[in-house]
Structure formats: C-alpha cells, structure tokens
N, C-alpha and C positions, 0 to 999 in steps of 0.2 A: 473851240477845244479841238472838233474834230478838225481841223483846219490847222491849228501848231501841231498835232502830232504827227502829221503828215511826212510836214515841213522836220519833224525833230528827225524822224527817221532820212526824209530825201540827203538832210542834209548829214547825219551821217556815213548815210554809203558816199558824199560825193570827198566827205572827210577819208574814207580809207580810199576811195580813188586817188584823191593827190600821192597821199601817201606812198604808196602801193607802187604807183609812175614814176611820181618825183625823191623816191626815196634815198635817190641818189645824189642827187640835183640837193638833196637836201640834209645830207653830212658835208655837201660841200665844203660848210661855215660853222659846220661841228657844234660847238657850243655858244655859237653866238645866236641873239634871241631877239633882237635890233629888231622891230617893225612898228612900223604905223601903225594908225587906232585902225579897226577895222567900225570903226561904230556908224563911217561914212560906205556910203555908199556903191562911191568910184572918186578915185585922185589925182592929182595926175602932179608929178615932178618931173622937173625938166632940166636939163646939163644947157647952159645956154653955151648957144653957138659960137669960139672965139676960135682968134689964129686964122691964120689963110690956107689958101687950093692946097700952096707946099707944105704946110705939117696936118696937111688931111691922110688919108687913104692912101697916097698917091706913091709913097718914098717908102723905107725900113717900118713906117706903124704897116701899113700893104701886106710888104717880105713877110712879114714877121705870122699876120694872119694867116698866108697860104700857109705856111708853114702849118704850121694849127692844124690848117686844114689836110693840107695832105696825110699828114695820121695818122684818117680816120674814114678816108675818103676811101681808102679798097678795104674787102670783106676780110677781117680776120682769118686766119690758120688754124691758131695755134690757143689750145687752155695754158693761161696762166698758173691754172696745179698742171704739174709734169711727176711729181713725187709718188711712188707707186704704194697702197695700203703695205703691200710687203708682207701682211698676215694673213691666214686665212679668215673669211668676216664671216659668220655665222649664217647659217640660214634660219629661214621659220620665225622671225623677230617682229612686233608690228608696230605699225609707225603712223600715229594720230598728226592730221589738219586739221592746223584751225584756220575758216577759210574766214576775211573779211568781209565782205558784204560786196565786193567789186568785183567785175566782170574778170580784172587781170587775175583774179585770186581765185576765182570758179578756174577758169584754163590751166593755173598753177597745176590743180589737182590730178587731171591728164595726165603732164608730165609727169610730176612723183610716181605717180604710177606708176611709169614707166621705167623710171631708176629701180624703182621697189622688187619689180616684176625679175629683175635684172639677179635681181640681189634671194630672190627666193621668198622677200617681204611679206607682208600683208599691211594695206592700209587703210586706215579709213578716215571716212573726212567728214570734222566735222563741222557742215554748215552750219553760218552766222548769217543774221544784215548785217553785221560791224559796229551791233550800238553794244556799250556799255555787259546792259543786261547779260544779252547773246555769248558774247564775250566770254562772262562770267560764269553762266552755267558752264560751256566746252570745256572750261579750267576747271571746276569741281565734278567732272565729267575726265576728265584726266588724271587729277587728282586719286579719285577714289575708282581709276581701271587698269592705272599704273601701268602701261604703254611700255616700250622699251627705249623711243624717239618721240618728238611733236620738233612737227616746224609749223610755223607763223611766222606774219608778215603784218608789221603796221604798228598792232600795237603797244603804244607806248609801257614800257617798263613800268611807270606809276601806279598801270593800272590794274598789273596784273602781278606785282609779284612775289605777293605771299603763296603765289598758288606755284609761280617758276622755285622758291627756294621748297615748295610742300614735294612736288614733281620731282628735282633732281635730289633730294632727298631719298625718292622713292625709288633711284635708281634710273630714271628714264629723262634721258638724255634730248637736250632741246639745242634746236638751233633754228634763227630769225634771219630773217628780212626785211630791209629797208626800216629801220629806225638805230636809231645816234648814239644810244647808249652799247655798251664794249661786253666782249664774251665775256663774261664775268660774273662769278656769283650765282651758278646753274645754268649759264646759257656754253654750250662751248662750242658755238660758230654764229661771225653772222658777219653779213657779207660792207655794212653801215660803218664807214671808218672817212674822216674826212677826209684824207689824201685819194682817198677812190673816185672822188669827185669829183673837186677842184676845176679837172681837166676838162671836164662835160661844162661847167661855167663858161669859159673860155673859148670852147669854141661853140658856144651860141652863143657867144658875142662874133667871135672874127669870119663867121659861116657869112652873116649878110654883106659883110664890107667885101671880103673874095665874092661873092656874090654879084655884089652890085660895078665893082670892079670889071665884071667883061661887059659889062656896057657901057664903060666911059664913067659912070656915076662915084666921083674917088670922093664926096664926102653926102652919103646916104645918108636917110631920117630914120631915127627906129625906136618901138617904144615896147617897151617891155610890160606884157603883161600878169599882173601879180594879185593873189589873193592874198590881202594881207594877214586876218584870218591866220592862216598859218606863219609865224616868224620863219620857218624854211627857206618858205619859200620867198621871203622876200632876203633873206639872209643870201640865197643864190643869186637875187637879181643885184644886189649890191657888187657881189663876183663880178657879173654882167657888167654892169656900170662903169665898174671900175678898167675893166678892162678891154672894151668897149672904146670909154674915154682915153686911156693909154694911144691904143692902136689908129682910132682912128680921129684927131686932134680937130676940133675945128668942126666938127660932124657932131647935128643933134642929135642928142637920147635926152627918151621919155621910160617914164614910170606913169604906169598906169593901176590904181589899185582897185580894184573891182569887190566889193564885200561878197561875202560870203551865201551871205542873203539876199542881194540881188545878182548873182548869175547868169538868171533868168533876160535878165537886160544888160547881161552885157555885148551883147550885136550892139543892143542900139548906142552903146555906149562908144564902145569902139570907134562905129561909122563918123560919130558924132566927135571922136576926136579928130579923128585924120581931117575931117574937112574944115578943121579949124588950124592941123596944121600938114600942111600940103605938101614940107617936103619931105616928110615919114612918109618910107615909100616901104617899111620893112615891120613887123611883130617876132617877135620873140616872146614861146609864152611859155611861160614859166613851166605849165602840164597840159598837157596837148590834149586831157581827156574830158577838161569841164572845159572849154571853150569850141564844144564841137559847131555850132549856130556860125559863127562866124565864115567862114567862107561866099556861106547860101546869103550874110546880109550886106555883104563886099558886093558881091556878083549883084543882088535886087539894089542897090546903092551905086553902080557904074564904077564901082572901085579897083576894079580886077586886077589891074595894075601893081598892086601890093604886092606882095612876097611874103609869105608868111613860116616861121619855123620855129621848131622846137625841141620838145621831148619824152622818151619816154608812151609811143602807139599806141594803139586799143586798137582790134582789127578795124574799127569805123574812121578810125587816123591813116590806117595803110589802104583802104579803100582809097580819098582823099588824095593821100601822094600819089597810090598808083594816076588817079587818076587826072593827077597835074593839078587841084583847086587847091592843097595843101605844099609847100615848094619841098619842103626838106623836116629833117627831126633828127635826132640822134635817138639811136633804137635800146629797148632796154636788155639786157639776157638772161629772158625768161628763163628759159631752156639752163643753161650755163649754171644761175643762180640755185636752181629748184635740185638741177645735179648733186651740185653744190653742197648745198644742206645735207641731202642723205650721205653724200659722200663725208663729213668729219661724222655725223651717226655711227655709217658703218669704224667707220676708223675710231672710233672709242669701242664699239663694238668690242670689234676686233681686235682692244688692245695699243691702236698702233699709235704716234706721235700727232695733234694736228698738226694739218699746213697753216696758220696764219695769215691773216691778211689776201682771202685771191681776191684779186681785181679781174673783177670782171669785163668783157670785152667789149670794146663800143663799134658804133660805127655806123657812120653819116647816113642818114637813108634818102632819098629822090625816086624819083620816075624813073628813075631809067638802072636799079639798082635793086631797088626792091624786092624780093622777093613770093611775095606774095601780096595780094590784095584785104584777104580775108583769115586768113590765119596766120597763129603764133608760128616763128618758126626760131633754131637756133643763128644767132650771130655767125658763131663760127658754124660749116658747112655740116664737118662731121663731129662736131661737138659730144655729142651717145658714143659714139665711136671710140674716143679718145677715155672718155670715163670708165665703159672697159675695159678699154684696156689697165688701166690704172689699178681696178677690180680685180684682176688674173681674170678677166670672163672672156 
C-alpha cells in the first residue's frame, strides 16, 4: 500500500509537470480527445516510407520547413501585449498563487512576486504537491479568505469549478495558465487557446528536417515520444505527424507511446526502439520534463548521433542543451505568461478592458542561443520593462 501511495503522489507530480511544460502544445488541438490506450507500457506506430528521395525534404518541403524554423530562430524582442492599462492601478491588493507540484510552478512564484512588487501588491503562495486534495484545500482557503486575485496553473477546471464560481462571486479575479478551458464564467484571463500552440507542433516537426538537411540527410527518420495517458500530448503528436509527413514525404515517422506508469523505463524502451529502427536519427519529445534520462541512456548505448528536440525546458533540460546533450527545444515563456496573468488582474482591478488572446513569445533554443544553463529567463530580454511601461511604472 505504501508503494502505491508513493506512486500516486509521483504520478500526480508528473501530471502537473506535463500539463505545465506542455501547456501550450496541449492547446494546439483544443478539444481533440483522440488518444491511444494507456494500458500498454509502450507501443510504436509507424508511418511507412513512401515516395522517392525527390519527394522527401529536398525541395518545397524543406523550403517550408526552413521558413517555419526561421520564424523562431531569432530571439523575440517585443511582447504581443502592447495596450497600456490606461487607468490607475490600485495598490495594496493581495494575490494568491496556487502551485501545481511541479518545479516550474515553484519557479513561477518568484516571477509573480516581481510583478506584484512592482504594483505594490502582496503575494501569498499556496504550495501544493499537485494532488486533488491539496488543490482543493488551497481553493477552499481562497474562497474563505477572499483575496483580490488568484493565479493558478494546469488544474483542469472540472476539478475546481465550484471554487472558481464561489471565488468569483466574492470578487476575486482569476487568471489561469495552461488549461484548455476558455476565459469565461469567473476566469478573467488565460493563455490557453488552440491557435496559440498550433505553431509549436509545426516547428517541432520542421526543426529535425532542417537540421538533418545541413548534413545532407534529406530523408531523416524521426520518432515522437508520447505519453498516451494525456490525450493532449497525443493530440499534439497528431499535429506533429501531419506536418512531418507533409514536409518530408517518404521519410520514416514513428510514435512511441510510453505509459505514465512506465516512464522510469522510458530510456531503455527508447534505446530498444532506436536499435530496431536504425534510420531514425531524431527524437521529438512531447514534453522535455519527463524524459530527462534519455540522453544518458543514448550515450551509454553508443547512440550519440541521435538528436533530441522538444519543448518547454526545465532548468535540467536547459543544462542539457547548454552542454550539447540535447540538440534543442522550444522555450516556454514563463516570465511573460506570469506577468501577463498579473496584468490581467491589474486591468480588472483598474476597470480597464482586458486584452484577450495574449500570444506568448516562442523561441528555438540551441546550445548557441540559450541564455542560461540553470536559471529561468524571459524569452523577450526586456519583457519586464515592457510590462512596467504598460502599467505606467
């Protein structure tokens, strides 16, 4: 029984991590709930090679892939949010943050505090391990204590809907990150919209094609590492597959499904898969955070030529990229999203109109571009100053 309890806690933390780091990709396919069964430990689905080399990534497909990658090669310099609040923002407000049990959620607390300090607000962090019971306890406290605003990440609305309704009725303004539900019925703002993440799946498919072409490999094989327990990641994988097949006709493409209960064995399963598919030279990770052991496993197996590309790096993944262990990833705009959540509450408190559909900046991180090997950073270098200008600070 003790073992089951520990796994239950661990799986909940993994769920939180997957939802946070993969939040924008999760929204890419919106309500698409197609997924493979999570009952199996691992399964691979293959798109058979077809066509000729001239139909591979050697002509229009490569050009389109290069154009997609080029959009996110340079570090962004501007926020999508440019409308000033335009009204005085009241001081002395109290904001609560509900953490989700993942490293990223804990890191977000310091980012939110930077924003609330600028506004003369107080921040109270309600730390949880991501389990439904602790999340519920935090929201019961919110309803009881009636803060001015709440920021939360990743929790499906179905788990806390009654509390959102009650808190909103108390006058609490609620901003959410990384959920698929829209900003309605008590939630004033969220970044999670289907269109915002569509570009991520396309770039995740295009990057290996472009990278392989630099070495003359016009038909690179790729495998997408999926966690089928989360249909949102499977949905993202469908978008990656569609783009990969369109841009690299005749290229082998596979999806390796690794169940949540079997993530500890993921490195061995990936090594076995790659040995059985020698033409596969690229791994596309549905979310970086749950596959940290794969680079070491590849090295130990003598598969050092395999290139890894993912999305949403944690600090450990940043270190892997900086050292060249992982080839690249799509950055996750932690600072920009947290400051934008505070901005949304500030606009509500000031009586200013909301600016919907905030598009977080995207950027491809490789060894040559990554600003830090161990610290979270704004994707837009002076993002904090740009928010200060919006707030008249």
